C-alpha positions, 0 to 999 in steps of 0.5 A: 494461518494461510487461510487468514492470509488468503482471506485478508488478500481476497478482501483488499482485492474486493475493496478495488473499484475495478478489481485492477490490483495485481493478483500475483505481487504484494500490495503494501498498505502505507498509513501516514499519521498526520500529527506525528508523521509516523508511518505504518506499513503492512504487507498483503500478499503471498510473500508476506512472511518475506517482507523486510518492510513491514512495521512502523517507521519514524517518518516517510524518509526512513522508508526504502527509497522505492517506496518513498518514490511511489508515495511521492508520485501518489501524492500528486494524484487526485483524492476524488472517489473513486481513486485511480490506480497508477500502473506499477505504482499503486493507489492513493486511498485517502489523504493519508493511506496509500496502497503501494504495489511491488512488482 
């Protein structure tokens, strides 16, 4: 099981254009479904089993406040590729997908 998590985290880090993702903390992949506004949160990192925010949410308003604030900030960033990392916040991958850093 741990081998799979390490591989998944390595793949997430290798997807970074600048290899600038945090290496010691969790990254949350947040995907907002446009038509329903439902949200799916997946944790990638060493403390994935301790994550209490993984799973589905009816809307962004139901996410933890710290995550809502980071998504709001990332929504202000450009969608031009390659997207930029906002230090301590995360990265907007596309219109509906965000990587949120929990430092």
